[in-house]
N, C-alpha and C positions, 0 to 999 in steps of 0.2 A: 593495474585494475583488477586482475584476477584475485588479488589478496582481499579486496573488499567483499568478494562473494565467498570467501572462505575455502577456495580451492587448496587442497592439501591440509586443511584444518578440519577437525571433526567435532569441535566443541559445540557448535550450533548447526542445526539443519538449515537448509534453504528456507523452509517454512518459518522457522524461528527468526532467521535473519530478516525476512520480509516483515514479520510482525514487529520487529524493532525499528526497521527503516521507515515504515509508513508514518508513525507519529513524529519521528525526527524531521522528515521531509516536510510534513505538514507544519510543524512548528517553525521551520526555517522559511516558510512561504515560498516554496519552489513548485509552482503548479504544474509545469511541464514534466518535471521529474516525478511528481506524485502520480500523474496518470500512467506513466511508464511503469512505476513501481506497483501500482494497483494491478495492472495487467500481469506483471511478473509474480505478484503475490498469488493471483489465481492459478498461474502455471505451477507455482511452488507448493500448491496444496491448501492454501487458505480458502475457506468458504466465504461467501459474501457476508454471512452473519459474523464471522470472525473479523473480517475487514471492518464492518460497521462497528463492532464492539471496540476495536482498536481506535477508530476515529472518534467514538464517544469519549474515550480517555483524553483525546486531544482537547475536546471541549472543556473537560473538567480542569485540566492542567495548563492549557495554553490559551483558553478563551473560546467563547462561542463563535466569534467571527471566523477564527481559524478552522473550527470544525465544520461550520456551514460551507465554507469554500471547499474543504476537503471532501465532504459528502457530495457536493455538486460534481466535482471532478471524478470521484469514484463512480457516480451514476453514469457519467459520460464514458468512462472506461468500461463499465459493465455493458453498456449499450454497444460499444464497438466490439467487445469480445463476443457478444451474442450475434452480431451481424456477421462476424467472421465465421463463427461456428455454423451458422445456417447457410453459408454460401459454399 
């Protein structure tokens, strides 16, 4: 499992890995994984704007329904992250 996060490999940063993972997970229609990875992307340094831009690419290349679902899940993840940050 550590290999998928690049431990011991320096070719991509965690931020770059997150930016790659979000559209792949969206395209594969893995909603539970997507929420987890959106939260991880925030921790790895992606801004909400970068996450949104990444999900817009999903709409262009994977279809609008996939992007709509992904944006909904990302908003839920943002809300959860905000709630944790304020408590």
